[in-house]
N, C-alpha and C positions, 0 to 999 in steps of 0.2 A: 681306072686301071684295074687289073685283076688282082683280087686279094689272094695272096699265095699262102701255102702252108709252110710251117716252120719245121724244126727238127723232130726226128722220130723219137719214140719213147720206148721203154723196156717192155717187151711182151710178157715177161715174167710178172712184172708188177701189174700189167693190165689184167692178166688172168686172175691174179689175187684180188683185184678190185672188182672186176666185172663178172666173174664166173658165178652163176646162180647154181646152187647145189641141186643135184638130182641123183637118184639111185642108179647103180650100174645095171639093174634089171630093167630100167625104163629106157633102154636103147631104142633108137628110131629105126623105122624100116625105110629103105632107100626108095621105095615106090610110092611114098606119101609125102607131099609137101608138109602136111600137118605135122608129121612125125620127125622128118629129117633135120629141120632147122630148130633143134631144141637147145635150151641152155645146157652148158656143160662145164666141167672143170678139167677133165682129162679125157684122152682119146678112147679109153676103155668104155666110157659112157656113150660113145657114139656108135661103135660096132661097125662091121663090114669095112668098106673102103673109106669111110668118113673119118675126119680127124676133128679134134676140138681146137678151134682157133678163135681168139677174141670172145671166148665164152659161148660160142655157137658150134653145133655139129654141122660141118660142111665138107667140101672136098677141095683140095688143091688142083688147079687146072692149068692148061696151057692154051685152050681154045674152047669155044662154046660147045664143041662136040664132046668134050670131057664132062659136060654138065647135062648131057642129054637125058640121063636116067633120073635127074632131079627136076621134077616138073616146074616149069616157069622160071628157071634159073638160067643165068648166063655167066660167062667167065669174065670177071671184073678185076682188072689190075690193082695191085696194092697201092699204087699212086693215085688211083681214082678216088674222088671225094666220096663215092658211095661205099667203098671198102673202108675208108677212114671213119665214116659215120658208123658203120657196123662195129667197128673196133673202138668205139667210144672215143674218137678223136685222134686215133693213132693209126699209122699204116701197119698192116699185118706183116708178119715175118715171111710169109710165103709170097711168091711173085704174083699170084692171082688166086682168087677164090670163086667158087660157085655160090652165087647169091641170087635169091629169087626177087623178081621185079614186083612192084606194087603200084604201077602207074595209075591203075583204077582205084587205088586207096584201100584195097582189101587184102588182108593177111589172115593166116590161120589163127586159131585160138592160142593165146600165150605169146603172140607176136604183135608188133606194131609197125606201121608203115611210116618210114622217115627217109628222106632223101631218095625217094622212089624205089626203095628196097624194103624187104621185110627183115625184121630183127627180132630176136627173142627179148622178152621184157619181163622182168620180175614183178611182183605185186608192189603196189604203192607203199612207200615208207614215209610219205609226207603228203599233206593236203594244204592247198592254199585257197582261201575263200576271199572273193572280191566283193566289196560293197561300194558301188559307185555313188551312193547317196552320202557317204561320209567324206567330207572334203578337208584337205589340209592346205599347204601353201601353194601359191601359184608360181610356176617355174618362170624365171626371167631369162635363163639361158645356161648353156654349158659350153666351155671353150678352153683356151689355153693362152699362155703368154708367148708373144712373138719374140721378144727379148733382143738377143744379139744377132739373129740370123736374117734380119730384114733384107739386106743387100744380097745375101746368098740365095734367098728365095727368089728375088726378082731377077737375078742374073743366071738362074739354073737353066741348063740346056733343055730340061723337060718340064719347064715351069707350068705349061698348060695342063699337063697330066698331074703335076703336083698340086696346082689349085683344085682340080677336080677331087683329088684324094683328100685334101684338107676340108673342103666345104661340101660339095655335092655328095660325095661318098661317105663322108664322116658325119656331117650334120652339125658342125660347130656353129654356134650362134652368138658367141661373145669372143672378142679379140682384145687382149690387153697389150698395150705398147709401152715400151720404155721410153720415157721422155728423154730425148738426147739433144734438145735445143741447148745451144751454147757450149756444147762440147767441141773443142777445137779439133777439126779434121773429121768430125763424125756427126755433123749437124745437117746433113742432106736429108730432108724429110720426105722426098718423093717416093722412097720405097714403101713407107708406111702407108701413103696415100694409095699406091697401086694395089697393095695387098688388101686393104679395106674395100677398094672398088671391086676387085676380083671376087672377094668373098660374097658381096652382094650379087654379082653377076652369076656366079657358080651356084649359089644356093637359092636365088630368087627372092632373097629378103636381105634387107640391110642388117648387118650384125650390130649388136650392142658394142660400143667402143669405149674402152677404159684406158686412160693415159695416166701413168704412174711414174714418179721420179725414183730412180735408184739412189741418186745423189744430186745435190745442186752442183753447178759448175765450180771449177777450181777457185775462182775469185770469191766464192761464198763459203769456202771450207776453212776451218782452222788450220789444217795441215796443207792447204794450198794444192790439194790433189783430189782427183776423183776417187783414187784407190785408198783403201785402208788395209792395214796388215798389222794387227796387234797394237796399234796406237790408239787405245781407247780414249785417252785424255784429249786428243786432237781430232779424232774422227767425228767431227761435229760442226755445227754452224759457226762461222767466223764472227768475231767482234766487229761492231760498227766503229766508225772513226771517233764518234763522241762517247763511246762506252756502251756496254750492253750488247746483246746479240743482235745480229743484223736482220731482225725480222722485216723491216721495210725493204731492204735489198732482196731478201727471199721472196717477198710478195711481188715485187717488180719482176723478178725472174719468172715467176709463174704466170704473171699477166702477159709478159713478152712471149712465153712459151705458147700459150693459148692463142695469141694473135698469129704467131708464125705457123702453127699447125693449121689454123683456120684459113690463112692466106694460101697455104699449100694445097688445101682441099680436104683436110681431115678435121671433122668437127666432133670432139669426144662427147659422149653421152655422160660419162662420169670421169672425174679425176680422183687420184689418190696422191696427196702431196709428198709422201715419203714412204717408200717400201721398207718394211722391217725397221721401224724407227728405234726399237729396243736392242738392235743387234750391232756388234762390231766384230769384224773378222779377226780370228786368232792370228798369231805370228806365222802359223802354217797355212793360212788362207791369203787370198789376194782378190779383193772384190770391191765393188762400189758400195759405199755405205755412208750413213750420216745419222748419228745417235741423237734422239730426243727423249727426254723424260715425259711422263704424262703432262706435267706442268713444270715450269722452270724451277730448278732447285739443284741441290748437290747430291752426289752419289759416290761412294767409295770405289776407287779403281786402283789397279796395281801399276805403278810407274817405277821402272828400274828396281824391281823387287820389293818396293815398299808400298803400303797401302795409303793412299791420300784421298782427300775429299776433293772432287772436282765439280765445278758448276756446269750444268748442261742447259741448253735451251728447252722450252716446253713445246710439246706437240700442239697443245691447245692454243698457246700464244701464236705459233707459226700459222696454224690454220685460220685463226681469227684475222691475222694480217693479210693472208691471201684472199680470203672471202671479202674483206673490206676493199681490197684492190679490185675485185670483180663487181663491186656495187654499181658501177655505171653501165654494165653490160646489159643488153636487152634480153638475151637468152643465155645466162651463165650456165655452165655445166653443173650437173649434180655431183655430190661429194660422197665418196666412200671413205671411211675412216674406222680404225687407224692402221690397218693392215699389219698388225703385229705378227711376230713369227709363230706364236703358238697360242692355242685356244685359252690356256690358263692365265695368259697375261691380258686378255682382252678387257676384263672388268675394270682393272685399274685405269687404263687408258680412256675407256668410255666414260668413266665416272668424272673425268676432268673435262669433258667436252661439252659444249652447248649443242645438244642433240637437235635443237630447232634448226640448226644450220647443217645438219648431216643427214643424207638421204638414205644411206645404207650402212650398216655396221659390218666391217670387213676384218677378216683375219686369215691366218694361215694355219696349217696343221702339222708343222714340223714338230718332231718329238713324239708324234702319234705312231704307234706300231699297228699296222693294219691287222696283225694276228692277235692283238690284245687291246682293242679299243676300249677305253673307259667310257661307258655310256653316261656316267654322271657328269663328266666334263662337257659332253655335247648337250645334255639336257640343260645344263646351266646356261649354255648359249641360247638355247630356245627360250629360257626364261628371260634373258636380256632382251631378246627380240620382242617378247610380249610386253615387257615392262616399258620399253621405250618406243614401241610401235614402229619399229624399223625393220626392214628385211635384212636377212643375214646373207652375206656374200663370202664364200671361201675362195679367196683370190690367188692362192699359190700353194701347191703341194705336188709332190712327186713320189712315185712308188713303182714297182714292177707291175705287170699286167694284172695279176690276181689282186695284189695289194690296192691298185687303182680302183678296181671294181668294188672291193670291200669298203674303201674310204668314201667313194662316191655314194654308195648305198647309205652308209652311217651318216655322212654329212647331210644327205637329203632327207633321211627318214627320222633320225633321232634329233639332229640339230634343227631340222626344218629349213636348211639353206635354200635360197632361191637361185643362187648362182654357184657353180663349181668350176674352178679353172685348174688345169694341169700346168705345172711350172714351165715346161718347155714344149712348144709346138713342134719345132724342128731343131734337132741337134745340128749345128753347123759343121760342114765338111772341113772347115779350117781348124777345128778343135783337134788337139792331139789325143783326146780322150773320147771313147764311145760312151754314149749316154743311153742305156736301155730303158730309161724312164721317160725319155722323150716320146712323144706320139710318133714322130717320123724322124728318121736319121737320114740326113743328106749326104750323098756321095758326089764325087765330081761329075759323074755322068748319069746317075740314077738316084733312087731313094728307096728306103726300106720302111715298111709299115711295122712298127714295133708292137709288142703285146699290149701296152697300155692304149694304143690306138684302138684296138678291138674292144677293150674294156669300156672306153669312152663311147665308142660306136653303139654299143648295146643300149645305152641310155640316150645319146644325142640324136642318133639317126631316126629313132622311133618316137621322138617327142619333138615339140616345138615350143618356143616361148609362148606363154599363155595357157599351156596345159596345166591341169590341177592334179596334185597327188591325191589319190583316194585310198581307202582302206584296203589293205592286202595282208591278211592274217595267215602266218605260216604255223603249222602244227608242231614244228620242231625247230629248236634254235639253230641247228646246223644249216638250215635252209633260210637264207634272207630273201625277202620278197618286197616288191614295191609295185605300185600300179599308177598309171597316169592317163587321165581322161581329157580328150580334146575339148575345146570350148563349146563346140556345137554338140557334144556328147555322141559323136558319130565314129569315134575311133578310141581305142583303149590299148595301151601297151603295158605288159606285165613283165618285170625283169626278175629273174630267179637266179640266185647264186648258191651253189653247193660249196660250203666251206669245209666239208669233211674230206677225209682221205678214202672214202668209200662211195660207190655209186649210189644215187638216190632217185628212185622213180617217184615222180610227184604227180599227184592228182590235182588238176586245176579246175576250179569251178568258177568261170568268169561270167556266166549268164549266157543268154541266147544271141551270141554274135554270129552272123551268117558266114563270115569269112575270116581266115586267120593265116599267119605265117609264123613258123618257128625257126629262129636263128640261134646258132650255138657256137661257143668258143670254148676249147679245152686248153687251159693254160699250160698244163704239164704235157700236152700232146702237140700235134701239128694242126689241128682243126682251128680255123680262124674264120669267124663270121660266116659259118656255113648255113645256107638255107636248107633246112630239113623238110620243107614243105608245110602243109597245113596241119593243125593240131588233130591228133587222131580222134576217131569217134568216141573212144572211151576217155578222152581228155587226159591221157597219161603222157608225161613229159620225162624222157630219159636224161638225167643229169649226171655225167661222170664226175669223178672226184675233181674238186677245184675247177669247176666249170661255171659258166654263165650262160643263161638262155633268155632270149627275149621272145615273147609271144605277142605278136601285134594282131589286134582285132580291128575289123572295120566293117562298114555297111556294104 
């Protein structure tokens, strides 16, 4: 499907962010392309019939004839992607502008060629150096949780286009499904099977499949319900008839789940036995949950206004029972654990586990502020991964578009995660609430690609499982940079994120790659996954405020 632009942004703020200063006496002459498309802040710096729009001296027009005196230019509408590219990801206030073409890639001094037009460009404020000989983790995949929208995806009237958007156009390579086996009235597994099949068909590769339980069935819950709402003492595993927690029943449930999914046609690569085992919804929330401590024991909880000690089952004991139940399988799934809500809870749960039976250490990033990420917490996770020699999977997190880009970068570069999953792949049309942190929002007749979709795309579309992160050093902390090398070393993708509120021209030194493609998204503007063309000969990349750029190189 076509990737569309979003809402417009304030021109006043654009001028403040984008305008590069120049002296009023440096006004351009209209008969010279070199002089007329100069950087500016106010009309007085442009002279004659030219005006200062989007930080450039140009002319408002209504036809190509209006631009005849300006060599090589044509009248380009404000809604055109080329005008939006000139205006740093926002549509200009004028209906159309005279903008010079650079189809051959050449522009005057002080300009750069992008989106097939010339634009003024300031001096570089940052530099990124790539060293493809310095290797870090291998990427297992990037993806999202299907969750509660399985049936709405498979029944959507534009599901063919939806599948293309999710997989071929986005590049997702990991799908996380909510285990709903045994849920009365919701245990039809055919939707999950179709989605996994279409993912493989659309992308040309089988996705990595993760199956996780949000809660065991009602019969295994102390509150006899899938849902918890402030009932901490009973939002947990039921007691067995002979006393003690029903670990055997929980293990049989998981073995039956695996058999049912495999019989339906979905064979998970990994399982997670319980999502958010440390969490119980508050009385203001309404969600599926089941609390486990790292190991069986007691914990203080509030019941009817009083604090009491309540005994809870252990995640370690439950996982051991499940894996023992799998012992007869010829090809049991791998295990991710413990999928706790926050990174700072991970060490306690991991310490209780037999890591010889766990294939990946998994966690979520709830409570992490994308604008104030604590690198020490993520560095500690990297230490856990090294100590136990297990890859790190970030299996559930949500944020807006810019926040998703920043969290992806930090999880992949500081933590060294091999997998990153967004919480919601598709926000269901049946929900009364819009979820702008979903990658895609479903409507009854169509769907919308949200800003996080494009943040994810800048990483996922331009990499594949098996690619290796290599050194990408930025000269300024406002610019986040990462680089990914293909297994055959014949392709390289560099992802740059400008976290500041000012534009940042970046000099990229990737090495002698023969071809390149520059793609940009401006989160505070309307530009989304815009192909700006090849990297300029001077290797300069324009990054507006709060934007992300991927530069993809290949043989």
